[in-house]
Backbone bond lengths (Angstrom), bond angles and torsions (degrees), N, CA, C in turn:
res aa  C-N    CA-C-N  psi(-1)  N-CA   C-N-CA  omega(-1)  CA-C   N-CA-C  phi
1 M - - - 1.439 - - 1.524 108.75 -
2 K 1.299 116.54 130.53 1.457 121.83 -177.34 1.525 111.02 -81.30
3 K 1.323 115.51 156.19 1.456 121.06 -178.97 1.529 111.23 -62.27
4 A 1.338 117.41 -37.11 1.465 120.90 179.40 1.530 110.66 -63.55
5 D 1.334 117.18 -37.31 1.463 120.80 178.08 1.522 110.86 -66.46
6 I 1.314 116.12 -39.50 1.458 121.12 -178.05 1.526 110.82 -68.68
7 K 1.326 117.26 -38.50 1.466 121.03 -179.29 1.523 112.36 -61.40
8 N 1.337 117.19 -29.18 1.458 121.28 -178.38 1.527 113.37 -79.27
9 L 1.328 118.12 -10.08 1.453 121.46 -178.54 1.525 110.76 -85.82
10 S 1.331 116.06 152.82 1.458 120.44 174.94 1.531 108.57 -80.77
11 A 1.320 116.76 168.64 1.466 120.98 -178.38 1.532 110.38 -60.95
12 E 1.322 116.88 -39.46 1.464 120.47 -179.65 1.529 110.84 -66.98
13 D 1.326 117.07 -40.91 1.463 121.21 177.80 1.521 111.00 -64.36
14 I 1.321 116.33 -39.45 1.468 120.41 177.99 1.524 110.19 -63.06
15 Q 1.331 116.20 -42.69 1.467 120.88 -179.95 1.536 110.30 -61.66
16 N 1.336 116.53 -43.87 1.471 120.38 178.75 1.522 111.20 -64.01
17 K 1.315 116.78 -44.16 1.463 121.75 -179.67 1.532 110.37 -64.53
18 L 1.315 116.35 -38.59 1.465 121.55 179.61 1.526 110.42 -62.58
19 T 1.313 116.89 -44.17 1.465 121.18 178.19 1.526 110.56 -61.21
20 E 1.320 115.75 -43.37 1.464 121.55 -179.69 1.528 111.61 -64.33
21 V 1.324 116.90 -45.92 1.466 121.01 -177.61 1.527 110.75 -68.45
22 K 1.330 117.80 -38.02 1.467 120.44 178.10 1.522 111.08 -63.62
23 A 1.333 117.20 -39.77 1.463 120.41 178.14 1.527 110.35 -64.53
24 D 1.329 116.68 -43.96 1.471 120.60 177.80 1.525 111.06 -62.85
25 F 1.332 116.29 -39.35 1.468 121.38 -179.99 1.526 110.47 -62.57
26 N 1.341 116.70 -44.92 1.464 119.80 179.74 1.522 111.49 -64.43
27 K 1.334 117.03 -39.71 1.466 120.19 177.52 1.523 110.62 -63.50
28 M 1.323 116.31 -42.13 1.460 120.64 -178.22 1.530 110.73 -67.07
29 K 1.330 117.03 -39.84 1.466 119.87 178.38 1.526 110.80 -63.37
30 L 1.326 116.36 -41.66 1.461 120.49 179.40 1.525 110.62 -65.23
31 A 1.323 116.31 -43.90 1.463 120.25 179.09 1.528 110.78 -62.61
32 H 1.319 116.85 -37.25 1.461 121.14 -179.80 1.530 110.94 -70.50
33 A 1.317 117.06 -32.60 1.461 120.30 179.01 1.526 110.93 -69.94
34 I 1.323 116.26 -35.00 1.469 120.52 -179.34 1.523 110.55 -74.87
35 S 1.317 116.14 -53.25 1.462 120.68 176.17 1.517 107.59 -145.25
36 P 1.309 117.95 135.58 1.471 120.99 -175.10 1.535 111.88 -55.07
37 I 1.328 115.26 131.64 1.460 119.30 177.66 1.519 109.26 -78.81
38 E 1.324 115.11 162.30 1.459 120.84 -174.82 1.527 112.17 -64.16
39 N 1.332 117.30 -40.83 1.460 120.72 -176.27 1.539 109.48 -126.53
40 P 1.332 118.71 88.62 1.464 120.94 -177.04 1.537 113.68 -67.68
41 I 1.320 117.43 -13.12 1.466 120.05 178.14 1.525 110.59 -66.84
42 Q 1.330 116.97 -22.20 1.460 120.91 176.73 1.528 111.13 -59.00
43 I 1.321 117.22 -34.82 1.469 120.87 179.63 1.520 109.51 -62.88
44 R 1.318 117.03 -45.29 1.466 121.22 178.87 1.520 111.05 -63.47
45 D 1.325 116.53 -42.35 1.462 120.61 179.86 1.527 111.59 -63.77
46 M 1.320 116.72 -39.54 1.474 119.97 177.88 1.514 110.86 -65.41
47 R 1.321 116.59 -39.75 1.462 120.68 178.92 1.524 110.10 -61.37
48 K 1.323 116.74 -41.08 1.466 121.01 178.56 1.523 111.10 -68.36
49 T 1.322 117.41 -37.46 1.456 121.11 177.73 1.524 110.53 -64.17
50 I 1.324 116.81 -41.26 1.466 120.70 177.52 1.524 109.90 -61.30
51 A 1.316 117.03 -42.99 1.468 120.65 178.83 1.527 111.15 -63.01
52 R 1.332 117.44 -41.84 1.469 120.74 178.13 1.522 111.13 -62.10
53 L 1.342 116.14 -44.08 1.460 120.33 -179.66 1.524 110.94 -63.68
54 E 1.335 116.84 -44.42 1.465 120.18 -179.70 1.525 111.33 -64.45
55 T 1.321 117.34 -39.09 1.456 121.31 179.11 1.524 110.83 -64.14
56 E 1.309 116.65 -46.92 1.466 120.72 -178.95 1.524 111.02 -66.83
57 L 1.322 117.31 -36.05 1.466 121.29 177.80 1.532 109.78 -64.09
58 T 1.308 117.07 -41.84 1.470 121.61 178.00 1.517 110.29 -62.06
59 L 1.315 117.34 -43.28 1.471 121.05 -179.30 1.530 111.16 -65.89
60 K 1.318 117.97 -37.28 1.462 121.18 -179.01 1.514 112.05 -73.83
61 Q 1.330 117.62 -26.27 1.461 121.14 -178.11 1.521 112.69 -83.17
62 Q 1.308 118.51 -10.43 1.457 121.37 -178.98 1.498 111.43 -78.39
């Protein structure tokens, strides 16, 4: 998810998206631990997306 896309979301939408992405991230990490996933770079990208969402949520709550 790009930063421009995140900026257009409301705080509530960001919170919902953050919950969704964190759940997907945990599932992907577990799947990767059991058997290597095809594209492990997705894990890094999800981690960065979570950081972007959390940063934007913090800025909107101030």
